[in-house]
ZASE-389778 format. One line per 4 residues: for each residue x, y, z of C-alpha. Coordinates in Angstrom, 1 decimal. Layout:
% residues N
X Y Z | ... $
END
This chain:
% residues 458
-34.5 17.7 -19.5 | -36.1 16.8 -16.5 | -33.8 18.1 -13.4 | -35.5 15.9 -11.2 $
-33.9 12.8 -12.9 | -30.5 14.7 -12.4 | -31.1 15.3 -8.6 | -32.0 11.5 -8.6 $
-28.6 10.5 -10.5 | -27.3 12.8 -8.2 | -28.3 11.5 -5.1 | -27.6 7.8 -6.4 $
-23.7 9.3 -6.6 | -24.1 10.9 -3.0 | -25.3 8.1 -1.2 | -22.3 6.2 -1.2 $
-20.1 8.9 -2.1 | -19.2 11.8 0.3 | -16.8 13.4 -1.9 | -19.7 14.9 -4.1 $
-20.7 18.4 -3.4 | -23.9 19.8 -4.1 | -25.2 23.6 -4.1 | -28.5 25.2 -4.4 $
-28.6 28.9 -4.6 | -31.1 31.8 -6.2 | -29.5 35.1 -8.1 | -31.7 37.3 -10.2 $
-34.7 35.0 -10.0 | -32.8 32.1 -11.5 | -32.6 29.0 -9.7 | -29.0 27.4 -9.6 $
-28.0 23.8 -8.9 | -24.3 23.6 -9.1 | -22.8 19.7 -8.4 | -18.9 19.2 -8.5 $
-16.1 16.9 -6.6 | -14.6 18.1 -3.6 | -11.3 19.7 -4.2 | -10.7 18.7 -7.9 $
-12.3 21.4 -9.7 | -11.9 25.1 -10.1 | -15.1 26.4 -8.0 | -13.5 30.2 -7.6 $
-13.1 30.4 -11.0 | -16.4 28.9 -12.1 | -17.9 31.9 -9.4 | -15.7 34.4 -10.3 $
-15.6 34.1 -14.5 | -19.1 32.5 -15.3 | -21.7 32.2 -12.8 | -22.0 36.2 -12.5 $
-22.4 36.6 -16.1 | -25.5 34.1 -16.1 | -28.5 36.4 -15.7 | -32.1 35.8 -17.2 $
-31.2 37.5 -20.7 | -28.8 34.5 -21.6 | -29.4 31.4 -19.5 | -31.4 29.3 -22.0 $
-28.1 29.1 -24.3 | -25.3 29.4 -22.1 | -23.2 27.0 -25.0 | -23.4 30.1 -27.2 $
-22.9 32.9 -25.2 | -19.3 31.2 -23.9 | -18.5 29.0 -26.9 | -16.1 25.9 -26.1 $
-16.1 26.6 -22.2 | -19.8 26.2 -21.1 | -21.0 23.2 -22.8 | -24.7 21.5 -22.9 $
-25.1 18.3 -20.8 | -25.7 15.3 -22.8 | -28.6 13.4 -23.6 | -27.8 10.4 -22.2 $
-26.9 12.0 -18.8 | -27.1 9.1 -16.6 | -23.7 7.8 -18.5 | -21.9 10.8 -18.1 $
-22.6 12.3 -14.9 | -20.5 10.6 -12.8 | -17.6 10.9 -15.6 | -18.2 14.6 -15.9 $
-17.6 14.4 -12.3 | -14.7 12.2 -12.4 | -12.7 14.6 -14.2 | -13.0 17.5 -12.4 $
-15.7 19.3 -14.5 | -18.8 21.2 -12.5 | -22.4 20.4 -13.5 | -24.6 23.0 -12.9 $
-28.5 23.8 -14.0 | -30.5 27.1 -14.0 | -34.3 26.8 -13.1 | -34.2 23.2 -13.2 $
-35.0 22.9 -17.1 | -31.3 23.9 -18.9 | -28.3 21.7 -17.8 | -24.8 22.3 -18.5 $
-21.0 21.5 -17.6 | -17.9 23.3 -17.6 | -14.4 22.0 -17.7 | -12.5 23.6 -15.1 $
-10.9 20.4 -13.6 | -7.7 21.0 -11.3 | -6.3 17.1 -11.8 | -3.4 18.7 -13.7 $
-2.3 20.9 -11.0 | -1.9 18.1 -8.3 | 1.4 18.2 -6.7 | 3.5 14.9 -8.3 $
5.4 13.0 -5.8 | 7.6 10.0 -6.7 | 6.6 6.9 -3.8 | 9.4 5.8 -1.6 $
7.9 2.9 -0.1 | 7.1 0.4 -2.9 | 8.7 -1.3 -5.6 | 9.7 0.6 -8.7 $
8.4 -0.7 -12.0 | 9.5 1.0 -14.9 | 5.8 0.7 -16.4 | 4.4 2.4 -13.8 $
3.2 6.0 -13.8 | 5.4 8.7 -11.5 | 2.2 10.8 -10.2 | 1.8 8.8 -6.7 $
0.2 10.4 -3.7 | 1.2 13.5 -2.1 | 0.0 14.8 1.2 | -3.4 16.1 0.7 $
-6.4 13.5 0.9 | -8.2 15.5 -1.2 | -5.7 15.1 -4.0 | -5.1 11.7 -3.5 $
-9.0 10.7 -3.6 | -9.0 12.3 -6.7 | -6.2 10.5 -7.9 | -8.4 7.5 -7.4 $
-11.5 8.7 -9.3 | -9.6 9.4 -12.0 | -8.7 6.2 -13.0 | -12.0 4.3 -12.1 $
-15.0 6.1 -13.0 | -18.1 4.3 -12.1 | -20.7 3.9 -9.6 | -19.1 1.1 -8.5 $
-16.7 3.0 -6.2 | -17.7 3.6 -2.8 | -16.1 6.8 -0.9 | -17.1 7.7 2.9 $
-15.8 10.4 4.5 | -15.1 10.4 8.3 | -13.1 13.3 10.7 | -11.3 11.1 13.3 $
-9.4 12.4 16.0 | -11.1 14.4 19.0 | -8.6 17.1 19.1 | -6.9 16.7 15.7 $
-9.8 16.5 13.4 | -8.5 14.8 10.6 | -10.2 14.2 7.4 | -9.9 10.4 6.7 $
-11.4 8.6 3.5 | -12.4 4.7 3.3 | -12.8 3.8 -0.4 | -13.6 0.5 -1.7 $
-16.1 -1.1 -4.5 | -19.9 -1.6 -4.1 | -20.1 -5.2 -4.9 | -18.2 -5.3 -1.4 $
-19.9 -3.3 0.4 | -22.1 -5.7 2.4 | -18.9 -8.0 3.1 | -18.5 -8.3 7.0 $
-14.8 -6.9 7.3 | -16.0 -4.0 5.0 | -18.4 -3.0 7.4 | -16.2 -3.6 10.4 $
-13.5 -1.8 9.4 | -15.9 1.4 8.3 | -17.2 1.3 12.1 | -13.7 1.4 13.4 $
-12.7 4.3 11.7 | -16.2 6.2 12.5 | -15.3 5.2 15.9 | -12.1 6.3 16.4 $
-11.4 7.4 19.9 | -8.0 8.9 20.5 | -7.1 12.4 20.3 | -5.0 12.5 17.7 $
-4.8 10.8 14.0 | -1.5 12.3 12.5 | -0.4 9.9 10.5 | -0.4 5.9 9.4 $
1.2 4.6 12.7 | -1.8 6.9 14.4 | -4.1 5.0 12.1 | -3.2 1.8 12.5 $
-3.4 1.4 16.2 | -7.1 1.2 15.2 | -6.6 -2.2 13.7 | -3.0 -3.6 15.0 $
-3.0 -5.4 18.1 | 0.0 -6.2 19.9 | 1.1 -8.5 16.8 | 5.4 -8.4 16.1 $
4.0 -8.6 12.4 | 2.5 -5.9 10.6 | -1.0 -6.3 10.0 | -1.6 -3.3 7.5 $
0.0 -2.7 3.9 | 1.1 0.5 3.2 | 1.2 2.0 -0.6 | 1.6 5.4 -1.9 $
0.4 4.3 -5.7 | -2.8 4.6 -6.9 | -2.5 2.2 -9.0 | -1.7 -0.4 -6.7 $
-4.4 0.7 -4.4 | -7.2 0.3 -7.5 | -5.7 -3.3 -7.5 | -6.5 -4.4 -4.3 $
-10.2 -2.4 -4.8 | -10.9 -4.6 -7.5 | -9.7 -7.5 -5.4 | -11.8 -6.7 -2.6 $
-9.6 -5.0 -0.2 | -10.3 -1.3 1.4 | -8.5 1.7 1.4 | -8.2 4.3 4.2 $
-6.7 7.7 2.5 | -5.5 9.8 5.8 | -5.0 13.8 5.2 | -1.4 15.2 5.9 $
0.4 11.7 4.7 | 1.3 10.6 0.9 | 0.4 6.8 2.4 | -2.1 4.8 1.8 $
-3.5 1.8 4.4 | -4.9 -1.1 2.7 | -7.1 -4.0 4.6 | -7.6 -6.3 5.4 $
-3.9 -7.3 4.6 | -2.0 -11.0 4.3 | 1.7 -11.7 4.2 | 1.0 -12.0 0.4 $
0.2 -8.6 0.2 | 4.1 -7.6 0.8 | 5.5 -9.1 -2.3 | 3.4 -7.0 -4.7 $
4.7 -4.6 -7.0 | 3.2 -1.8 -9.0 | 0.9 -2.7 -11.7 | 1.5 -6.3 -11.1 $
-1.9 -7.6 -12.3 | -1.9 -7.5 -16.3 | 1.9 -8.5 -16.0 | 3.1 -11.3 -18.3 $
2.7 -14.5 -16.8 | 5.9 -15.9 -17.1 | 7.0 -12.5 -15.1 | 4.5 -13.1 -12.5 $
5.2 -16.7 -11.9 | 9.1 -15.9 -11.4 | 9.0 -13.1 -9.8 | 6.7 -14.9 -7.1 $
8.8 -18.0 -6.9 | 11.5 -16.0 -6.0 | 9.7 -13.7 -3.4 | 8.8 -16.8 -1.9 $
12.7 -18.9 -1.7 | 14.2 -15.1 -0.7 | 11.5 -16.1 2.2 | 12.4 -19.4 3.0 $
16.2 -18.7 2.9 | 15.9 -15.3 4.9 | 14.0 -17.0 8.0 | 15.2 -20.4 8.2 $
18.6 -20.7 6.3 | 20.7 -19.6 9.1 | 18.9 -22.0 11.7 | 18.9 -24.9 9.5 $
22.6 -24.0 8.9 | 23.6 -23.5 12.5 | 21.4 -26.5 13.6 | 23.6 -28.9 11.4 $
26.7 -27.4 12.2 | 26.1 -28.1 16.0 | 24.8 -31.5 16.3 | 25.0 -32.9 12.8 $
27.8 -31.9 11.1 | 28.2 -35.7 9.5 | 25.6 -34.5 6.8 | 27.9 -32.6 5.3 $
30.7 -33.6 3.0 | 34.3 -33.5 4.3 | 35.4 -31.4 1.4 | 32.6 -28.8 2.7 $
33.7 -29.4 6.4 | 37.5 -28.8 5.5 | 36.7 -25.5 3.8 | 34.8 -24.2 7.0 $
37.8 -25.3 9.0 | 40.1 -23.5 6.8 | 38.2 -20.3 6.6 | 37.4 -20.4 10.2 $
41.0 -21.1 11.1 | 42.3 -18.1 13.5 | 39.0 -16.6 14.2 | 38.2 -15.8 17.8 $
34.5 -16.8 18.2 | 32.1 -20.1 17.7 | 30.0 -20.1 14.3 | 27.3 -18.9 16.3 $
28.8 -15.9 17.7 | 30.2 -14.4 14.4 | 26.5 -15.0 13.0 | 25.2 -13.3 15.6 $
28.1 -10.3 15.5 | 27.3 -10.0 11.8 | 23.7 -9.5 12.0 | 24.4 -7.0 14.5 $
26.3 -5.3 12.4 | 24.0 -5.4 9.5 | 20.9 -3.9 11.5 | 23.6 -0.9 12.3 $
24.3 -0.1 9.1 | 20.6 -0.2 8.4 | 19.7 2.0 11.2 | 22.3 4.7 10.5 $
21.0 5.2 6.8 | 17.5 5.2 7.9 | 18.6 8.1 10.2 | 19.3 10.0 7.0 $
18.1 10.5 3.4 | 21.1 12.2 2.5 | 23.1 10.4 0.3 | 26.4 11.2 1.7 $
25.5 9.4 4.4 | 24.9 6.6 2.9 | 27.6 6.8 0.5 | 29.9 6.9 4.3 $
28.0 4.1 5.7 | 28.6 1.5 2.6 | 32.4 2.6 2.6 | 32.5 2.0 6.3 $
30.8 -1.5 6.4 | 32.0 -3.0 3.5 | 35.3 -1.7 3.3 | 36.6 -0.9 6.8 $
34.3 -3.3 9.1 | 33.6 -6.0 6.6 | 37.3 -6.5 5.2 | 38.7 -5.7 9.0 $
36.4 -8.7 10.3 | 37.4 -11.1 8.4 | 41.2 -10.3 8.4 | 41.5 -9.7 12.2 $
40.1 -13.0 12.7 | 36.9 -12.1 14.2 | 34.6 -13.6 11.4 | 35.6 -16.2 8.9 $
34.7 -15.0 5.3 | 32.7 -18.1 4.2 | 30.1 -17.1 7.3 | 30.4 -14.0 6.5 $
28.8 -14.7 3.1 | 26.0 -16.9 4.0 | 24.9 -14.8 6.5 | 25.1 -11.7 4.0 $
23.4 -14.1 1.9 | 20.4 -14.7 4.5 | 20.0 -10.9 5.9 | 20.0 -9.2 2.1 $
17.2 -11.9 1.3 | 14.6 -9.9 3.4 | 15.3 -7.1 1.1 | 14.2 -9.0 -1.8 $
11.0 -9.7 0.0 | 9.8 -5.9 0.9 | 10.4 -2.6 1.1 | 8.2 -2.7 4.1 $
10.7 -1.8 7.3 | 8.1 -3.3 9.6 | 8.0 -6.3 8.0 | 11.8 -6.5 7.4 $
11.8 -6.6 11.2 | 9.6 -9.0 11.9 | 11.7 -11.2 9.8 | 14.7 -10.3 11.7 $
12.7 -11.3 14.7 | 11.5 -14.7 13.6 | 15.7 -15.8 12.0 | 17.0 -14.7 15.0 $
14.1 -16.8 17.3 | 14.9 -20.3 14.9 | 18.5 -19.2 15.0 | 18.5 -19.8 18.9 $
16.4 -22.8 18.8 | 18.8 -24.4 16.4 | 21.8 -23.9 18.6 | 20.7 -24.9 21.3 $
18.1 -27.8 20.5 | 20.0 -28.7 17.2 | 17.4 -29.9 14.4 | 14.7 -30.7 16.7 $
15.1 -27.0 17.9 | 15.0 -25.3 14.0 | 11.6 -27.8 13.5 | 10.4 -26.7 16.8 $
10.6 -23.4 16.0 | 9.7 -23.1 12.5 | 6.6 -24.9 13.4 | 6.1 -22.0 16.2 $
6.4 -19.1 13.9 | 4.1 -20.7 11.3 | 1.5 -21.3 14.0 | 1.8 -17.7 15.1 $
1.5 -16.1 12.0 | -1.4 -18.4 11.3 | -3.2 -17.1 14.3 | -2.7 -13.7 13.2 $
-6.1 -13.1 11.3 | -7.6 -9.7 10.8 | -11.4 -9.7 9.9 | -11.2 -13.8 9.6 $
-8.3 -13.8 7.4 | -5.6 -15.7 7.8 | -2.1 -14.1 7.7 | -1.2 -16.6 5.9 $
-3.6 -16.6 3.4 | -3.9 -18.6 1.1 | -1.1 -21.3 1.9 | -3.1 -21.7 5.6 $
-5.7 -22.7 4.7 | -4.6 -24.2 1.8 | -6.7 -22.7 -1.1 | -5.4 -24.0 -4.2 $
-7.3 -21.8 -6.5 | -5.7 -18.4 -4.9 | -2.6 -20.0 -4.6 | -2.5 -20.1 -8.5 $
-3.7 -16.5 -8.5 | -1.2 -15.9 -5.8 | 1.9 -17.1 -8.9 | -0.7 -15.3 -11.5 $
-2.2 -12.5 -10.3 | -5.9 -12.2 -11.7 | -6.2 -9.9 -14.5 | -8.6 -6.9 -14.7 $
-11.4 -8.9 -16.5 | -11.6 -11.8 -14.0 | -11.9 -9.6 -10.9 | -13.1 -11.2 -7.7 $
-12.8 -12.1 -3.9 | -9.0 -13.0 -2.9 $
END
């Protein structure tokens, strides 16, 4: 087997994969060429227990001198090189002629950490990303062992010098947005990039909606790579950034590509319904109650008047008070991960404030129920706190227009929000894609995600 051919194959891998390392050294008239993936193999163990014991008397038959550990490289090396490297094995040759590999993977030693930002899925692995960028890239290469995976390494931050990896599939490498993302990361000019918020300053441009999608799940990253997106892995954080991002990305769950069609359809359908309820329902309700009460049945109006008897504020102010209390509870629990704090807030909020607010006449029970339903619907859409805050802002804006201008204000506020969201583009992809501009094929794939054997541009 000729080594130059192996070198050619390794060089092809290294062209698009900055994760691959090579070492060329000489020892006792022996020429060693060593290839491995950075950080996922035990190169120190190889140097201590194997390299020092290889000499000119045994280098021609190392598989016999070290049975079960050092193995001959198969003849079909073109198909197995990337596979061996992705598994964390070390490939080496001696004197440009004898080629071997050693199974010294550290993949099983990667610290396991369960994601706290991704929706749960009982069928999903619990081995999510940790704070090491090398470990996180290794979790991707462990699952995606082929030459299509492109890994670009950059050191960003003039003072922080933070390792950053950009991942995409080769068939999308020539896409304009892929090159734009790589260039933006490469030319990042800030002094410090310590977390994903620092990284996102490169891409978010004064928008009140999040233009980047976060995940800590390797399978979610791979699903997005298959769909033509780009993943950015930053060192010292378990969170990966996915670009370009649309609103539909935030409704995804772990490992949803190959889920049953009926499950995908109802999941996306209810998410869409909850989005409409969360953003638009309160504004529509207050516009009708303020200017068009005749549209409701007398029984419904009587029930509202009954629940509002003795309350101190108009319905609009009651809704604002409830929304303020819910945000107060949300921010109070977000300040501490301790369960006892959450328990105190739940007890304080539901039993003390909520019940007493109704009994004291501050808030009507029916308004409490309607507002609570609208507010809690946002948590059925996404776990992203930035998008939840954006939904709260949109809801409040439409609520104000509806209260002062009625149904005309509701329509005006709705159109204003939709036009703004449509104007938010990242790398020429609309934030409301595939619904605006309308793309029937991609709308179908929104409700029925593409399977892995139908991958392509979305």
